[in-house]
C-alpha positions in Angstrom: 20.3 36.4 -9.2 17.8 35.1 -11.7 19.8 31.8 -11.9 19.6 31.7 -8.1 16.0 32.2 -8.0 15.5 29.3 -10.6 17.4 27.0 -8.4 15.6 28.1 -5.2 12.2 27.4 -7.1 13.3 24.2 -8.6 11.1 21.1 -7.9 13.3 18.0 -7.1 12.0 14.5 -7.7 10.3 12.9 -4.7 12.8 12.0 -2.0 15.7 13.1 -4.4 17.6 14.7 -1.6 18.0 13.7 2.2 19.1 16.2 4.7 17.8 15.2 8.0 21.2 15.5 9.6 20.9 19.3 8.8 18.3 19.5 11.5 19.4 17.1 14.1 23.2 17.5 14.1 23.7 21.1 13.3 25.0 23.0 16.3 22.3 25.9 16.0 19.3 23.9 14.7 19.6 21.0 17.0 19.3 23.5 19.9 16.2 24.9 18.7 14.8 21.3 18.1 15.5 20.3 21.6 13.7 23.5 22.9 10.6 22.5 20.8 10.8 19.0 22.0 10.9 20.2 25.7 8.0 22.6 25.3 5.2 20.3 26.7 2.4 22.8 25.8 2.8 22.5 22.1 2.7 19.7 19.3 6.0 20.5 17.7 8.7 17.9 17.2 7.0 16.1 19.9 3.4 15.7 21.1 2.4 17.7 24.1 3.2 16.2 27.7 -0.5 15.2 28.4 -0.5 13.1 25.3 2.8 11.4 25.9 1.6 10.4 29.5 -1.5 9.0 28.0 0.4 7.4 25.0 2.9 5.6 27.6 0.1 4.4 29.8 -1.7 3.0 26.8 1.4 1.2 25.6 2.4 -0.2 29.0 -1.1 -1.7 29.2 -1.6 -2.8 25.6 1.7 -4.4 25.2 1.9 -5.7 28.9 5.0 -3.8 29.6 6.6 -5.2 32.9 10.0 -5.5 34.5 12.5 -6.4 31.6 10.3 -6.0 28.7 12.7 -5.0 25.9 11.8 -1.9 24.0 13.6 0.0 21.3 12.6 3.5 20.4 14.0 4.5 17.0 14.3 8.4 16.9 14.0 8.8 20.4 15.1 12.5 20.7 15.5 13.8 24.3 13.9 10.6 25.8 10.3 11.8 26.2 9.0 8.2 25.9 12.1 6.2 26.8 12.2 7.8 30.2 8.6 6.9 31.1 8.6 3.5 29.6 11.9 2.8 31.8 10.0 4.1 34.9 7.6 1.2 34.2 10.2 -1.3 34.4 11.2 -1.8 30.6 14.6 -2.4 29.4 14.8 0.5 26.8 17.2 1.3 24.1 16.9 4.7 22.6 18.5 5.4 19.1 19.0 9.0 17.7 21.6 10.9 15.8 21.2 14.1 17.7 24.1 14.4 20.2 22.5 17.2 21.9 19.0 15.5 22.4 20.8 12.3 23.7 22.9 14.2 26.1 19.9 15.6 27.6 18.2 12.2 27.6 21.2 10.7 29.4 21.1 13.4 32.1 17.5 12.7 32.8 18.1 9.1 33.2 21.2 9.7 35.4 19.1 12.1 37.5 16.3 9.4 37.8 18.5 6.4 38.3 17.3 4.9 35.2 19.4 2.3 33.2 18.6 3.3 29.7 20.8 2.4 26.7 21.1 5.4 24.4 22.8 5.0 21.1 23.9 7.9 18.9 23.4 6.7 15.3 21.4 7.3 12.3 18.9 4.6 12.6 18.9 3.8 9.1 22.5 2.5 9.7 22.0 1.0 13.3 22.4 -2.8 13.6 22.2 -5.0 16.7 22.0 -8.6 17.6 19.5 -7.8 20.5 15.8 -8.8 20.0 12.9 -6.6 21.3 9.4 -7.1 22.5 8.3 -3.7 21.3 9.7 -1.4 18.7 8.4 2.2 18.4 8.9 5.0 15.9 6.8 7.9 16.9 6.0 11.4 15.7 5.5 10.4 11.8 9.3 9.7 11.5 8.2 6.8 9.2 6.6 9.4 6.7 9.8 11.4 6.6 11.7 8.5 4.9 11.8 7.5 1.1 10.1 4.2 0.0 13.5 2.6 -0.1 14.4 3.8 3.4 11.0 2.9 4.8 11.5 -0.6 3.3 14.9 -0.9 5.0 13.5 0.1 8.3 10.7 -2.4 8.2 13.1 -5.3 7.4 15.3 -4.1 10.1 12.4 -4.0 12.6 11.4 -7.5 11.5 14.9 -8.9 12.1 15.1 -7.3 15.6 11.6 -8.5 16.9 11.3 -11.4 19.3 8.7 -13.9 18.7 5.3 -12.4 19.1 6.8 -9.0 19.3 5.3 -5.8 17.9 6.1 -2.5 16.1 4.1 0.7 16.7 4.3 3.7 14.6 2.2 6.6 13.3 1.7 8.1 9.9 -0.2 11.0 8.3 -3.3 10.1 6.4 -4.5 11.1 2.9 -7.1 13.2 4.5 -4.2 15.4 5.7 -2.7 15.4 2.4 -5.8 16.7 0.8 -5.7 19.7 3.1 -2.3 20.7 1.8 -1.4 23.2 -1.0 1.6 24.6 -2.8 3.2 28.0 -1.6 6.3 29.8 -2.1 7.5 32.6 0.6 10.6 34.2 1.9 11.4 36.0 5.2 14.1 37.5 7.0 15.3 35.3 10.0 12.3 32.8 9.4 10.9 31.1 12.4 12.6 33.6 14.8 16.1 32.8 14.0 15.6 29.0 13.8 18.1 28.4 11.1 21.1 30.5 12.3 22.3 32.8 15.2 23.2 35.3 12.2 20.9 37.2 10.0 19.6 35.1 7.0 16.9 35.1 4.4 15.0 31.9 4.1 12.9 30.8 0.9 10.3 28.2 1.8 8.7 26.4 -1.3 6.1 23.8 -0.4 5.6 21.3 -3.3 2.7 18.8 -3.6 3.3 15.6 -5.5 -0.2 14.3 -6.3 0.6 11.0 -7.8 3.0 9.9 -5.1 1.1 11.4 -2.2 4.1 13.4 -0.9 4.7 16.8 0.3 8.0 18.9 0.4 8.9 21.9 2.4 12.2 23.0 0.8 14.2 25.5 2.8 16.8 27.7 1.1 18.8 29.5 3.9 20.9 32.3 2.6 23.5 33.8 5.0 26.3 36.2 4.3 28.8 33.4 4.1 27.0 30.4 2.8 23.7 29.2 1.3 22.1 25.7 2.6 19.2 23.8 1.3 17.1 21.8 3.8 14.4 19.2 2.4 11.6 18.1 4.8 9.8 15.3 3.0 6.4 13.7 4.1 4.7 10.6 2.7 0.9 10.3 3.2 -0.8 7.1 3.5 -4.2 5.4 3.6 -4.6 2.0 5.1 -4.1 0.1 1.6 -1.1 1.9 0.7 0.6 1.3 4.1 -0.6 -2.3 4.2 1.2 -2.9 0.9 4.6 -1.6 2.3 4.4 -3.4 5.4 3.5 -6.8 3.7 6.3 -6.2 1.1 8.6 -6.4 4.0 7.1 -9.7 5.4 5.1 -8.1 8.1 1.4 -7.7 8.8 -0.8 -5.0 10.4 -2.4 -6.4 13.5 -4.3 -3.4 14.6 -5.2 0.1 13.6 -5.6 3.0 16.0 -6.2 6.8 15.7 -2.7 7.5 17.3 -0.2 5.9 19.4 -2.1 6.6 22.6 -4.8 4.0 21.4 -7.7 6.2 20.2 -10.2 4.7 18.0 -9.1 4.5 14.1 -11.0 7.0 12.2 -11.1 7.0 8.3 -11.7 10.8 8.3 -8.7 11.7 10.6 -5.4 13.4 9.8 -3.2 10.6 11.2 -3.5 7.0 12.3 -1.3 4.4 14.0 -0.7 0.7 13.4 0.6 -2.2 15.5 2.7 -4.4 13.2 4.1 -7.9 13.6 
């Protein structure tokens, strides 16, 4: 037991492990994630419905979305943005590796008579010869990637952009990082059974990496038949550190906003968004 506790409380190196598929492709947790996505009253997994409506209206106006505007949404989930963008006439591609979320998105598109190209894939591996007017990555997905993965995605985005095309994504700020602290807890059936339909104990270790500006929520899920560990990494940025990463991939920041709905940029806020090209 002592050895197990040592392992549970062990601090890994930043981004040492990548377990995103455990959330999005696991039969049980993918169902829980979809339910969070579809709860339009809360900001969990996705922003609330009112914010999404505002964001899509702003995108349509700012990027002059019209009939045939080519848009790719990386990490599209159940199509909360892709559906609305397609309704504005855009030719939309959605990429996600959650089969359950994409099944929902496809059904919504079919019900609405929308022709949306949904692709089930890990967007880190996704390749296409198509070019896009706008590429989006929303709800801080960029922060969940390692430095190497972020560089891969930025170079991938650059290769997929049409001339004068744009990339829009949001990140957590260093102000949010400053509010974080380390903790260690455990709970029976943590998050109301989120991790399994059967009883389990979940140890949650939150680690703060001051030098790298990274947070980790490490979940160790102990069931009768198995033990699993899920790593939820988040990178935090200020304008300078994000600019350096973007420029190292051969891109540049065109504009800063408070969020992907076009709110005013605020240096004291917990998040910000950038338009890149």
